[in-house]
N, C-alpha and C positions, 0 to 999 in steps of 0.2 A: 763223448765216451762211446767206444765201439761196443758191438753186441758181445764180442768175446770178453771184453772187460766186465760187462754185466754178469756174465756167467762165472767169471773168476771172483767177482764181488760176492756172489750168493753164499758160498760156504762161510765166509767171514761174518756174514750177517745172521746166518741161521742159528748159531749157538747150539745148545744141547737140546735138540728136539728129535722126535722119532723120524725114521726114514720116510714114512708116509708124508709127514710135513715137508721134508726136504723135497720130495717128489712134487708136491703141490706148489711149492715155491718155484721150482724149476719150470713147471707148466705155466705158472702165472707170468714169469719173466719171458717165456718163449711165445706165449699166445696173447698176452694182454693187448687189446686194441689201443689203450691209452699210451702204453710204452711204445707201440709201433708208431703212433702219431708223433710222439716226441722225437723218436729216432729219425723219422722222415724230415721233421723240421730241422734237426741238426744237420742232416745230409744236405738239405737245401741251402743252409747257411754256409756249409763247407764249400759247396760248389761255387759260391759267390766270392770266396776269398781271393781266388786267382784273378778274377775280373776286377776286383777292387783296385783303385789306383791307376787304372788304365786311362791314358789320355784320350781325348776326342779324336775321331778319325781325321786325317789330313784331307784337304779338299783340292781337287784339280779342276780348273776351268779352261774352256776353249772359247775364245772370243774373236768374232769377225767384226771389226770395229772401224769407225771413222771413215766409212765410205759414203759418198754423196747419195742423197735419196733418189735423185733423178738418174744416176748412173752407178749402181751399187757394185762396182768392180774395184779390185785392188789397184789397178793402174790409173784410176780416175783421180786419185788424190795422193799427195805425198804423205798424208797422215794415216792413210788406210793401211791395214795390216791384219794379220792373224796372230793373236797373242795366246800363248799357253801360260797359265799361272798356277802355282802351287801355294796352298795356304795352310798354316798350322797354328793352333792355339797352344801355348805353353803354360802348363800349370806351375804354381809356385814351387820353389825348391823344397823338397821333403814331403810334398803333398802325397805322392804315390805311396811312400812308406807308411805315412800316417793313416791313409785310407785302408791299406792292407792290414795294418795292426788293429784298427777298429773292427774290421770285418772278422778277423781271426778271434778277437776277444768275444764277439757276439756268438760265434760258433762254439767257442769253449764254454761259454755260459749255458748254451743250449745243451751241451754234453753234461754239464754239472746238474742241470735240471733233470736229465734222465737218471743220473745217479741218485738224486734225492727221491724221485718218483719210485725208483726201484727199491730203495730202502723202505719207504713207507708201504709199498705194496707187499714186500716181504714180511714186514711186521704185521700187517693186516691179515695176511694168510696165516701166520703163526698164531696170532691171538684167536682168530676164528677156529683154527684147528683145536686149540686148547679148550675153547668153549664147547666144541663138539665132544672132546674127550670128557669134559666135566658132565655134560648132559647124559652121555651114555653110561658113565659110571654111576651117576645118581639114579638113572633108570634101572640099572642092574641091582643096586641096593634096594630100591623100592620094590622090584619084582621079588627079591629074596624075602623081604618082610611081608609081602602079600602072601607068599607061600607059607611063611611062619604063622601069619594071622589066620590063614585058613585051617592050619593044623590046630591052633588054639581054639578056633571057633567050633571045629568038629568035637574037640574034647569038651568044650563048654556045653554044647548041645547035649552030649551024652550025660553029663552031670546034671544038667537042668532036667532032663527027662527022668532021672533017678531021684530028683528032689534034693540033691546035695549042693546045688548052685542056683542062685537067683536068676531071674530072667534078665535083669539089668546087665549082667556079665555078657550074656549072648548078644544083647542089643549093642553094647559098646564095641564088641569085636566085629559085628556086622557093619557098624558105622566106620570103624577103622579100615576094614577091608575094602569097603566101597570107596572111601576117600582115597586110599592108596591106588586103587584100580583106576579111578577117574584121573588121578595125577599122571598116569602113564600117557594119557592123551596129550598132556602139556609137553611131555618130552618128545613126542612125535612131531608136534608143531614146531618146537624149538629146533629140532634137527632139520626140518624142511627149511626154516628160515636161515640156518647156518649154511646149508648146502646152497641155497640161493645166493647168499653173500659170496661164497667161494666161486660160484658160477660167474658172478659179475667180475670178481678179481681175476679169474683165470681166462675168461673169455669163452669157456665151454663148460659143459656139465662135468664135474670131477668124478672120477672113478676111485672110490676110497677103499683102502684095505682096512681090515679090522683095527679098531683103536686099541690102545693098551688096556689090559685088564686091571691095572692098578696104576697109581701115580704117587710119586714121592716128592716132597717139597724141594725146591731149588734153593740152597742156602744163599743169602745175599752176599755181595762182595764187601771187602773192607773199604773204608772211605778213602777217596783219592781226589786228585785235582781233576774233577770231571770236565771243567771247561777246557783245560789243556787237551784232554783226550778228544773232546768234541771238535776243537780247532784242527786237530789232525785228521779226524775220520768223518766228520759230518759234511756231506756234500752241500747242504744248505748254506753253511757258513762260507764255504769256498765260492758258491754262486753269488752270495751277497757281496763278497769281496770283489768278485768279477764285475758286479754291477758298478762298484766304485771305479774300477779300472776302466770300464767302458765309458762312464761319464767323463772321466779325465781325458780319455782318448778322444771323445767327442769334442771336448773343449779345445784340445790341440788341433784337431782337424778343422774346427770352425775358425780358429785363429789363422790357419793356413789358407782356408777358403776366403778369408777377408782380404788377403793380399790380391792385387789385381792380376788378371791373366793377360799376359802379353801375347799378341798375335803377330806372326811374321809371315811374309810372303815373298815370292820371287817370280818374275815373269819374263818371258822371252817373246818378242814381237817380230814376226817375219813380214818384211815389206818387199814390194816388187817395183813400185814407181820410182823413177829417177828424174833428176833435173840437173842443170849446170851447177847449182849451189848445194844440191843434196844428192849424193850418189845412192841413196836408198838403202843404206846399211841396216841390217837387223839391229833391234834395240833390246837392251836388258834393263829390267827394273827390279828393285828390292824395296821393302818397306816394313814398317811395324806399326802396331796400334796398341794403345794402352787406354783402358776405360777410365773414366773419371769417377772415383768412388763416392758418388753422391749418396746413394742409398745402400750400397753393399757394405760400407763400413759400419753403418748403423745395424744392419742385419747381422753382421759378424759379431759385433759387440753384444747384441742381444743373445745370440747363440752361445757365445762364450759364457755369459752370465748364467744362462739357463743350465748349461752343462755343469757349471760350478755348483749350482744349487742341487742339481741331480746327484752329484758326487756327495754333497753334504747329506742329502736325504738317504742315500744308500749307506753311508757311514752310520747314521742314526739307526737305520733299520737293522744293521749288523749288530750294533750295541744292544738293541732291544731283543734281538734273537738270542744273544748270549745271556742276557738276564733271564729270558724265558727258559733257556736250557738249564741254568742253575736252579730256578724254581721248580721246573719239572723233575729234575733229578732228586731234589729234596723230597718232593711229594711221592715220587715213585719209590724211593728207598724206604720211606716211612711205611708205605703200604706193604712193600716187600718184606720188611723186617717183621711187621706185625703178623702178616700171613704166615711167615715161616715159624715164628714163635707159636702161633696158634696151632698150626698143623703138627709141629713137633710135640707140643704139650698134649694135644688130643691123641696122637698116635702112641706116645710113650706112657701116658698116665690115665687120661680120662676114658678112652675106649677100653683098654684092658680092665680098668676098674669097673666100668659099666657092664662088661662081659662077665666079670666075676659076680657082680651083683645079680645079673640075670640068671646065671647058672645056679647060684645059691638059692635065689627065690624059687626057681623051678623045682629044686630039690625039696625045699620046704613046702611048696604048694602040693607036691605029690604025696606028702605025708600029712597034709592038713595043718601045717604050722605057719603057713602064709596065705593071705586071702588073695582073691583074684585081682583086686585093685592094685596090689603091690606088683603082681606079675605083669599086669597090663602096663603100669608105669615104667617098669624096668625094660620092657620091650620097646616102648616109645622112646625112652631116654637113649637106648643104644642106637636106635634108628637116627635120632636127631644128631648124635655125636658123629656117627659115620658120615652123614650128609655134610656136617660142618667141616669134617676133616677133608673130604673131597674138595669142597669149595675152597678151603684155605690152601691146600696143596696145589691145586691148579692156579690159584691166584698168584702164587709165587712165580709160576711159569709165565703167566700173562704180564706180570710186572717186569720180568726179565725182558720180554719182548718190548715193553714200553721203554725200558732203558736203552735198548738197541735203537729204537726209533729216535730217541733224544740224542744219543752220542754218535750214532753212525756205526757202532760196533758193539760187540758184547762187552759189558763191564767186567766180566769175569776174566781177569788176567790182561785186560787191555792196557797198553802203554801209551803215554802221550807222544 
């Protein structure tokens, strides 16, 4: 798979994500050392395709032969002469085409490995991005509630000083404020970890734009024939099928290698000595040799049997991968549907209800019709619901990316 093809593949994999995530994906594909290594391996295999199936070089020999030891000249013996001989080993019929096919299949499989690695890298960047969005949104909500807790704490201290509120109220607010403030350090640590993960994926320290100020849930897709979609779009399945093809091609090549290689030669001998019975004409010779397949036949049979088992193993691996895809999609969709239901329910009903409860409690508290405990609980309840909504909404995005990793394309509108 060419580098241009990788860049064309990126938009199809990215799905509905912010532009910053698109930028990070592009940076990962452009700069990832692991992808560079796979691409170099593919190019190395491509360069070997043309050389595959090339016969051994012909040989040429020059021989000064059959001269007497005591007088090593051509005129000393009628058998003496200078002989030029050409020698060539012939491979079995069809061997060259089979060798080239085998090399091309290995190069194609390496290209498909790049496609699968690109897919998984894209999804990894997307999921890390959404985890970063989640962390920053939770941090913003926490900071908002710290400010609100400080306001309540100031009001509680004033009432405590006037004797209209017990000390326990002040202490509870101090604990809540300290707890939320301490939690901000966890968000800082989480961001450092996520940025480090992006650095590993991209190959350099990412420069991030501001993340979204809010997130909405991604509705899940309708049920479809997910395996049919994966068979069309998932590079892994294509590569596993390529492994089967390579094994079958290896068997055919081994079968051809098992046939004996015939060697042919032709020679021309120049003579200078003459006699009454022999005028010393130049001589021509031709010949061929065929090896006796004592061990080569056994080696070929073993190679063919091994290739057959490798093809069977690749087929079983492909079946296992398809089962894994079915199971993964079932799990992913279940999590996606639950997260979407939860986010929608919290956004449309629970958070508005908790907001109304808080506003009513605040009004009642200001006129002495509600105690501090009720106000405190309403504040904490709203904080918990907002945090739960953010987690559920970003979870739908994360599961969308997980579905892309499984299918090789976004399940939203994907066709087999």
